[in-house]
C-alpha positions as CSV (number, residue, x, y, z in Angstrom):
1,M,98.9,105.1,82.9
2,S,99.2,104.1,79.3
3,A,100.6,100.8,78.1
4,A,103.5,102.6,76.5
5,A,104.5,103.9,79.9
6,W,104.9,100.3,81.2
7,R,107.0,99.3,78.2
8,P,110.7,98.8,79.1
9,V,113.1,101.4,77.7
10,S,115.1,99.9,74.9
11,L,118.8,100.5,74.6
12,A,120.8,99.4,71.5
13,V,124.5,99.0,71.8
14,L,126.6,99.1,68.6
15,C,130.0,97.7,69.2
16,A,132.5,98.1,66.3
17,G,135.3,96.2,68.0
18,V,136.8,92.9,66.8
19,G,134.7,90.6,69.0
20,Y,133.6,89.6,72.4
21,G,136.4,90.0,75.0
22,C,138.1,92.9,73.1
23,S,138.6,96.1,75.0
24,T,136.0,98.0,72.8
25,R,133.4,95.4,73.8
26,L,134.4,95.7,77.4
27,L,134.0,99.5,77.2
28,A,130.5,99.0,75.5
29,D,129.5,96.7,78.3
30,W,130.6,99.1,81.1
31,V,128.7,101.9,79.4
32,A,125.5,99.9,78.9
33,E,125.6,98.7,82.6
34,A,126.0,102.4,83.7
35,V,123.1,103.5,81.5
36,C,120.9,100.7,82.9
37,R,121.8,101.7,86.5
38,S,120.9,105.3,85.7
39,L,117.6,104.3,84.1
40,A,116.8,102.0,87.1
41,A,117.5,104.9,89.5
42,G,114.8,106.8,87.7
43,G,112.4,103.9,87.9
44,A,112.7,102.6,84.3
45,R,113.6,99.0,83.3
46,A,115.9,98.7,80.3
47,E,116.1,96.0,77.7
48,V,119.5,96.0,76.0
49,E,120.4,94.6,72.6
50,V,124.1,94.5,71.8
51,L,125.0,94.4,68.1
52,E,128.5,93.4,67.3
53,L,129.2,95.0,63.9
54,H,132.1,92.8,63.0
55,R,129.6,90.0,62.6
56,L,127.8,92.0,60.0
57,A,131.0,92.8,57.9
58,A,130.1,90.4,55.1
59,D,126.5,91.6,55.0
60,L,127.7,95.2,54.9
61,A,130.1,94.4,52.0
62,Q,127.3,92.7,50.2
63,F,125.0,95.7,50.7
64,S,127.7,98.0,49.4
65,A,128.3,95.9,46.3
66,Q,124.8,94.8,45.5
67,G,122.5,97.1,47.4
68,R,120.7,94.2,49.1
69,A,120.4,94.0,52.8
70,S,120.5,90.5,54.4
71,L,118.0,89.5,57.1
72,D,120.7,90.0,59.8
73,L,121.5,93.5,58.6
74,R,117.8,94.4,58.4
75,E,117.2,93.1,61.9
76,A,120.2,95.1,63.2
77,I,119.0,98.3,61.5
78,A,115.5,97.7,63.0
79,A,116.9,97.2,66.5
80,V,118.8,100.5,66.2
81,V,116.0,102.5,64.6
82,T,113.3,101.4,67.2
83,A,115.5,101.9,70.3
84,D,114.9,104.6,72.8
85,G,118.6,105.3,73.0
86,L,121.9,104.2,71.4
87,V,125.4,103.5,72.6
88,V,128.1,103.5,69.9
89,A,131.4,102.0,70.9
90,T,134.2,102.0,68.4
91,P,137.9,101.5,68.4
92,V,139.8,104.5,67.0
93,L,142.1,103.6,64.2
94,A,144.3,106.3,62.7
95,A,142.2,109.0,64.3
96,S,139.0,107.7,62.8
97,P,136.4,105.0,63.7
98,S,136.5,101.5,62.4
99,K,135.5,100.8,58.8
100,V,132.6,98.6,60.0
101,F,131.3,101.6,61.9
102,D,131.4,103.8,58.8
103,S,129.8,101.0,56.7
104,F,126.9,100.5,59.1
105,F,126.1,104.2,59.3
106,A,126.4,104.5,55.5
107,V,123.5,101.9,55.3
108,L,121.2,104.0,57.5
109,G,119.0,106.3,55.6
110,D,119.1,110.1,56.0
111,K,117.2,111.2,59.1
112,V,116.5,107.6,60.2
113,L,117.8,108.3,63.7
114,S,116.2,111.7,63.9
115,G,116.2,112.8,67.6
116,M,117.9,109.5,68.8
117,P,119.9,110.2,71.9
118,V,123.4,108.6,71.4
119,L,126.3,108.1,73.8
120,L,129.7,107.9,72.0
121,A,132.4,105.6,73.5
122,L,135.8,105.7,71.8
123,N,138.6,103.1,72.5
124,S,141.7,104.9,71.6
125,G,145.0,103.0,71.1
126,C,147.1,106.1,71.5
127,H,148.1,107.7,74.8
128,R,146.6,111.0,73.8
129,R,143.2,111.8,72.4
130,P,143.2,113.3,68.9
131,P,141.6,116.7,69.4
132,D,139.1,116.5,66.5
133,L,137.9,112.9,67.0
134,A,134.8,113.6,69.0
135,Q,133.9,116.3,66.4
136,V,134.4,113.8,63.5
137,M,132.0,111.3,65.3
138,R,129.4,114.0,66.0
139,T,129.5,115.0,62.4
140,R,128.8,111.4,61.3
141,L,125.9,111.1,63.7
142,A,124.5,114.5,62.6
143,G,124.3,113.0,59.1
144,V,121.5,110.7,60.4
145,H,120.1,113.4,62.6
146,A,121.0,111.6,65.9
147,E,121.6,113.7,69.0
148,P,124.8,112.8,70.9
149,V,124.9,113.5,74.6
150,P,127.5,116.1,75.6
151,T,130.0,113.8,77.3
152,V,132.1,111.5,75.0
153,V,133.7,108.6,76.7
154,V,137.3,108.1,75.6
155,A,139.3,105.1,76.9
156,G,143.1,105.0,76.3
157,P,145.8,102.5,77.1
158,A,146.2,103.6,80.7
159,D,142.5,102.8,81.3
160,W,143.1,99.2,80.5
161,Q,146.1,98.7,82.8
162,T,145.5,97.3,86.2
163,T,148.3,99.2,87.9
164,V,147.7,101.6,90.9
165,G,148.4,104.5,88.6
166,S,145.7,103.6,86.2
167,D,143.1,106.1,85.0
168,A,140.3,103.6,85.7
169,G,138.6,106.0,88.2
170,R,138.6,108.8,85.7
171,L,137.1,106.5,83.0
172,R,134.4,105.2,85.4
173,A,133.5,108.8,86.4
174,C,133.3,109.8,82.7
175,I,131.1,106.7,81.9
176,D,128.8,107.5,84.8
177,R,128.4,111.1,83.8
178,A,127.7,110.2,80.1
179,A,125.3,107.4,81.3
180,V,123.2,109.9,83.3
181,E,123.0,112.2,80.3
182,L,121.9,109.4,78.0
183,A,119.3,108.0,80.5
184,T,117.9,111.6,81.0
185,A,117.6,112.0,77.2
186,M,116.0,108.6,76.8
187,R,113.4,109.4,79.4
188,S,112.6,112.7,77.8
189,R,112.2,111.1,74.4
190,R,109.7,108.6,75.8
191,Q,107.5,111.3,77.3
């Protein structure tokens, strides 16, 4: 068996929420845990790197204004580009992803994520999912030639309530389905 086969599978998690403890970060963590479980079930060990994009907001603004990438921004880009798979978790604001999400993907060069399997996780503040949101996100990822898995995880207000009538079971089932899809795509990419 080659040395590459023994290398752990790397998963980068981009969280475009406002910080640790926010619901978007919680969603990102749930998704990453599910992907790791699915990879482990297939015999792979995962190394996860979570990148909170709000911490790079000033670096992204500097890059936009001056065209210079800070060391932190370069390291974040390298972590994403060299990963075997990517989870993108973003809050949905006015039927679009957060500005820091858009800024980060604007920094990535064309085709830099060519063939990268990506799981989209959207934290929607409204009670109903905007019908075109998944397509908007897929189009943005297509710009960097990433390959989103079929299932898009969308969490709404009901998913964060702890009442008996909560949709937590539906959300967990969706996360598990998307995690299996991403783990399968990541294993295929490694072969």
